[in-house]
N, C-alpha and C positions, 0 to 999 in steps of 0.2 A: 418350441417352434413348430414341431410336427402337429401338435394339437391345434395351434392357430391356423396352420395351412389347411388342415382337414375341415375346420369350421368355415373358413372362407370358401373352400370348394363346395361344401354343402349349401351355403347361402347362394352361391352362384348357380348351382344346379336347381335350387328352388326358384330362383329368379327366372331361369329359362323355362321351367315347367309350369309356373303359375304366377298369380299376383300376390302371393303371401310372403314376399321376400322381407318385408318389414317385420313380420312376426318371427320369421326364421332368424333374422338379424338380432332381434331383441332377445330371443331365447338363447342363441349361441353366444352372444356377447355377454349376457348375464351369467351364464354358466361358466364361461371362460374367466370372467372377473372373480367369481366365487371360488373357482379352483385356484386361481392365482393367490387370492387372499388366504386360503387354507394352507397352501404351500408356504407362503410368507410367515404365517403364524407358526407353523411347524419349525421353520428355520429359526425364527426368533426364540421359540421355546428351547430349541437345542443350544442356541448361543447362550441363553441365560443359564442353562444347566451346566455350563462349563465355568471354570475359574475366570477365564478371560471374559466371559459374559457377565459375571458378577462385577468385575472391575469396570466394564463398559457401562453397566447399569448404575453403579455408584457415580462414575464420572458424568454420565448423562444426567443423572438426578441433580448433581451439583451444578451443572450448567443451567438446568432449568430453574433451580432455586436462585442462582445468581442473576439470571435474566429477569426473573420476576422481581427480585429486589431492586435491580437497576430501573426497571419500568415503574415500580412504585415510587422510588426516589425521584425519578424524572417527573412523574406526574405531580408529586408534591411540590417540586421546585417550580414547575410551570404554573401551577395554581397560585402559589404564593407570590410569584413575580409578575403575574399578568394584570394585577390591579383589580381582579374580580372578586 
């Protein structure tokens, strides 16, 4: 939250000082998003590195496979029953 606040303050100061606020907004928002993505990737890696993470990975994979199978089955049923 402190990082976000400092970036907003920097954008506001740029707005008061010149017309390059869009550039400052783009740079600061992009770097904030990249930083958040890196932190999330690190947290995800640490989660997967634990036994609970492995369980979550297996359960999540099973859910994805089940959803894909249900989608394929529904697609097949709709195609066969649509008269097309």
